[in-house]
N, C-alpha and C positions, 0 to 999 in steps of 0.2 A: 315388372314390379310396379305395384300401385302407388298413386300419388300420396305423399305424405299429408296427414291432416293437419290443418293449421290449429294451433291451440286456440281454445276459446277466449275471446276478448274479455278482459277483466270487467266486473261490474262497475258501472260509473260510481265515482265518489260524489258526496254532497259537496257543494261549493258555496262560497260566501262571496259577495260582491263588496270590494274594498277599493275606494278611490278609483273606480273605473276598471279595475283589474279583477280577473276571476281567479281565486285562490282556492286551491284544493285543501280541504279540512279532513281530519280524522274523525274518530268517534267523539261525540259530545261537542262537536264544533271546534275543537282544539286545532289552531293552524299548524300545518305541518309542512310549510313552505321550506325548502332548504335555505340555510342562511347564506347570505351573499359574501363575496370576496374570498380570497385565497386563504389557505392555512398558513400560519397556525391559528386556527379558530376552534376552540374546544367544542363549539356548538356543531362542528362538523361530525363529532362523535356522537353516535346514535344514543347512547346512554345518557351522555351530558344533556343532549337536546331534549330527550324524553323527560329527565328529572326537572329541568328548569320550565318545560312547558306543562308539566303535570299539574293538575288541580290540588293534588295532595302536598305540592311543595309551595311554600315552607311550612304548612299547617301541621304535618305530621311531626316535624322536628320541633316546632314551637310547643307542641303538647307535651313532648318528652322534657324539654327545658322547664316547662311550667311545673310538671311532676316533681323534677329534682328541686326546682326552687321551693316548692311547698315543703319538701322534706327538710331543706336547709332552714327556712324560716321556723318550722316547728322545733327543730334541734337548737338553733341558736337562741330562741326566745324562752323555751320551755324544757330543754334538755340540761344535762349536767353543766354546771358553771366551770368545771375544769377543762381548760382549753385543749389539752393534750388528749382528752377522752371524749371530746364533742365531735361528732360526726359532721355537723354543719360547719364548724370552723374548719375542719380538716378539708372538707370539699371545697370551700371558698378560697381558703389561703394556701393550701399545699397542692390543689390540683387545678382548680379554675384560674386562680390568678396567675401561677406560672405558665400555663398553657395559653392564656389569653394573647400576649405578644407573639407567640410562635404561630397561633391561628391567623393573626393579621398578616404575617409574612406569607404563610403558605396559601391562604385563599382569601386575602383582603378582608373586607369588613363583614363578612358573611355572618359573624357572631351577632352583629347588631340587628340583623334581621330576626335571629332566634332569641335575643335577650328577653327574659321574661317581663321587664318592667314595661317596655312600650307595647309588648303583645297584650298585657292587661288593659293598658291605655287604649290600644286599637279597638278592643271588644267594647269597652264602655263608650267609646266615641261613636260607634254605630247607633246607640240607643239614646245618649243624652248629650252627644257633642254639639257645641254651640257653633263649630266651623268658621270661627273668625280667622281672618288671614294672618299669616306670619307677620308680626309687628316689623316696622322698618328698622327700629333700633336693634332688634335681635338679628335681622338680616345683615346688618351692617357691623355689629360689634359682638356677634355670637361667639366667634373664636375667643376674643378677648374675655368674655364671660367664662367660657370653658376653661381657659387657662387659668384664670383667678380661682375658679372652684377647684381645679385640680391641685393647685398649690395649697389652698385652704384645707382640703381634705387630707392632704399628705401631712401638713402641719398637725391638724387635729388628731390625727392617728397617733403620733408620738406623744402628744400632750395628755390625751385621755386614754391611751392604751386601747384603741379600738380592736386591733388585730389580736391582742392578748386577752380579749374578753369575748366569750360567745355572745353575751347580751349586747356588747358594744357593736359587734358585728351585725346582729339582728336589727338593732336600731338604725344603724347606718343603712341597711337594706330597705327597711321601712321608709326612711326619709327619702331615698331615691325613688322608691315606688310611688310615694305621695306625690313627688314632684312630677314624675312621668304621667300619673294619672290625671292630676290637676291640669296640666298644660294640654293633654290630649282632649280633655273635656271641653276646654275653653277655645283652643286653637285647632286649625286643620292639620291633617297629616301627622307627621312625626316632628312637630316643632321641637319638642323636648330633645330628641336625639340630635337634630340639626344644629340647635343653638344653645343648649343648656347642659346637657349630660357631661359630667366631668370626664367620663371615658371616651367622649366623642372626639377630644383633641388627640388623645392617645392612639385611639383606632384610626383617625384621620391621618395622623402622621405615619404611622407604622405601615398602613396599607399601601401607602405610595411606593414602599419598597418592594411590594409583592410582585411576582412574575406573572400574576393573573390580573387581567384588567378588562372591565367592560367597557366598550366603546361602541360607536356606530359608524357604518359606512356612509360617511357623509355625502359622497357623490350619489349614492343610491337613494338618500334621503332627499336630496335637492331635485332629483329626477322623478321620484314617485310620490313623495309624501306632502300632503298639504294640511293633514288634520293633526299631526303630532300626537298621535295616540300614546307614545312612549312616555311623554311627559304629562299629558292630560287625562289618560285612562281611557278605557273603552268598555264595551260589554264583556270583554274577555278578561280584564283585570283592572284594578284601581290605577289611579294616577301614581306617579313616583312618589313615594312617602317623603322622600328627602328633597323634594323640590327641584330635582335635576333634569336636564334635558340631554340625553345621550348624544344627540346630533352635535351639540357644541361642547361637550364635556372634555376637558383636557387633563382632569386629574381624578385620582380614585378616592380623594378625601372623603367625599360624601355619598359614594355609592355603596349600598348595603347588599347588592347581589340578590335582592328579593325576587327578581325574575318578572316582575310586573311588566316591564318594558318588553322583554322577550316574548311574553304572552300576547302583548297588545299589538305589537308591530306585524302588520300584514305583508310586509315587503322583505322580510329576511334580512333587515339592515343592521340588527344588533349583533355584535361581535364579542365573544369571551375570549380574549387574546392572550397568548403566552409571549412575554417580551423579556428582555433583559432585566433581571432584578436591579432595582434602584434606578433604572434608566430614566424615570420620572423626574428625578432630582435635577438632571441637567438638561431636560427637554421642556421644563415648565416655562411657559412664555411670560407669565405675570406673577412672579414670586411674591408672597404676601408677607409682611414683616411679622405679623402675629403667629405665623406658622414657624417662622425662623426662631422667634422668641421662645415658643414652647420647646422647640428642638433644643435650645441651649439651656433651658430651665430643666428639661428631662435630665440633662447631664448632672445638674445638682441634685435633683431627686434621687437619682441612682447613688451618687456619692453619700447622701445622707442615709439612704436605706442600708447601704453596705456598712458605713461607719458606725451606725447605732448597734450593729450585730458583731462588731469586733471587739477583741479584748482591750484594745486601746481606748475604747469609748469612754470608760470611766475616768481615765487620765486627762483626756480632752475636756470633759465636762469640769474636772477639777481645776484645770488650768483657766478656763474661761471663768469659773467661779472666783478664782483669786482676783482676776482682772475686775469682775463686777462687785467683789466683795460681798457676795450673796451665794447661798446654796439653794436658792429657789429654782427648781428644775425648769418650769415654764419659761422663766426669763433667760437662763443660760442656754436652753436649747433653742429658743427663738433667735438668739443672737447667732449661734452656730448655723442655724437654718437660713437666716438671712445671708450669712457669708457663703454658704454653699450654693444658694441661688445667685447672689450678686456677683461673686467673683468671676464665674464662668460667662456671665452676660458682659461684664467689664473686659474680660480678655477677647471676647468676639468682637466687641466694638473697637478695641484698640487693633485687632488684626484687620478689621474692616477699614479702619482709618488709614492704615498703612498700605492696604491692598488696593484702595480705589483707583480707578484709572479714569483718565479723560474728565468728562464733566460729571461722573458718577458721584453722588453723595455717599457719606458713610452709611446712612441707613438702607440705601439701595444696595450697597455692597453687602451689608449684614443680612438683608433679605435673600439675596442670592446664594451666598456661600452657607447661610444657616441651614439650607435644605441638605447640604452635604453631611451635616452632623447626624442626621436621622439614622443613617445605617450604623453608626457607632452606638447611638443611643439604643437601638434595637438589640444590637449584640450584648452590650453591657447589661441591659435589662434582663434579657433571656439568660445571660450567664449568671446574674445574681439570682434569678428565680430557679436556675437549674439546680443550685445547692438545696433549695427547699424540696423541688420536686423528686430529686434522685437521692438526696440525703434523708428525707423523711417521708417519702411518698407512700410507704406502706402503712402510714397512720390512717389513710383513707380506708382501705379494706379492713384494718383492724377496728376502727371505731364503728364502721358499718356492721361489721360481725358482731360486736359487742351490742349494739343497738337492736339486732334481731335475734340475739341469744345464741350466736353461734361461737364456738370455741376458737381461740386464736393462740397458736403455741410459740410464735416468734417472739424474741425479746427485743429485736432491734427494728425500728422503721425504716432503716436505710436500704436503698436498693443497690447503690454502689458505694464503696468507701470514699473517704475524703480525697485522697491523692487522685483516684480515677475521675472524680468530678472536676477537680482542679484542671486536669489536663483537657476535659472537654470544654471547661470555661476559657481556658486559654486558646483552644482552637476556634471557639466561637467568636471570641474578642478578636482574633487574628483576621478572620473572614470579615467582621464588621468593619475593622480598621482599613483594611485593603479597599473595601467598597467605598468608604468615606474618602480615602486618599484619591481614588480614581474618580469619585465624583468631583472633588475639588478640581482636579486636572480637566475634566471634561467642562465644567462651568467656566474655567479660565480660557478654554480654547473654543468656546462655542462659537459657530459661525453665525453671522448677522449681528454680532456685538463686537465692541472693541476687544481684541484678543491680546492677552498679555500673560506670558509665563510668569514674569516678575510678580504679578498679582496674586498668584497662588500660593507663594512661599510663607507668607504670614499665617495663612490658614493651615498649611501643612505643619508648621511648627506648633500651632495650638493643638492639633490632632495628636502630635507626638506627646505633648504633655498630658493630654487627657487619657491616651492609651497608657502611659506609665502610671498614672494614679489608679487606673482600674487593675493593672497588673499587680501592683502593690497590694491592693484590697483583696483580690482573689487569692493572693498568697498567704493571707492571714487566717487563723482559725475563726469560724463563724458560728454564731449561736443559731440553735434551731427555733423554729416558730412552735412546733408541737411538743 
């Protein structure tokens, strides 16, 4: 028998010299070095790796969101003024807004990369951007600014009826777009997203609960990297738009999963990890009080959103009116709104006062345990939005069909009936409550700090009260948006 022929050697691949190492590259110079570290790392999956390294990501998805945004703007500003027949209002409040918190949980802040507001700003920044650095006061107080804006817009929505008016929705979107464009032209990168956008706080808090997190193999970084392309950019991709450094990043709050650091890193150090959902809450080394503040404020926001859609709302308004001696809606609503924000904050402060151990201050305890509320926030928020998504979700295809002259025969916009939606709401709330209870336990018993099971009970009791309030509200008939 003759000798078997040896297979021909593969053709040599082009190489790139990076930090003294020779890195194999694919077509177009895109780095194809395998990611470092062990699984679970989603970048070990060929399809995920190719998507995040592709020159088409996230551009193609951004074009799609821009097209939808254009349709929404046209409809809300120039379409019918009847909210239940306006496709723009339906897309924003019945589809996008309910799915937004869910997206933050499933795949962290990836929406913020696709969001049309900063995408327009990014485009203009290339041509007329002044490139000024992120101001120190925005870097220091950005989350507080975001918190204040979020509270202000929530209040304004109920005072001016933004959700109930297509024009109001359109003007709100224009205002956000103007802010994003202005800050993009004046300052570098995504200063607007990092320190001003009212959705930044919501997305930052909720993304910490996600099982998906971008991190770096810090040991690999220390051994091989001197240039820090992940943070500063390279010829392969721009600098991190959110001013993050994956090598030192311990939270997903500011990571948009844009993929720039994955494209730029020549050492395969970036990891797209799968982790225990909500584990960031008890692993955070430096809890920030402004993050905890927003977490407890979101409790009040969800209460207000639910309360204003329940049958008892008018009775509550009348009761406050009797106290103030006035029927002026902005006054009475503002008092209810302040109570809905203030009472949960006061309750968490009391729980933190009782819970603090050793030399810990009340505010330090507030910051630590405030993170545990985020899981319940997320569940309650998704549960509230579930009613709109499943109870009137067919308004989206109905209004789009009408917009394009297509017949629509269904008489109801509901996907599921109310009892079915309520069961799903209770299930979602139960999962979020269990996650928050567990987070409180893990925070109370975290190694490296003074451990005390006694410290967790005040926060456990607070959670029980908040869960009971949400259960009551989900049990009540709720008004539709469309």
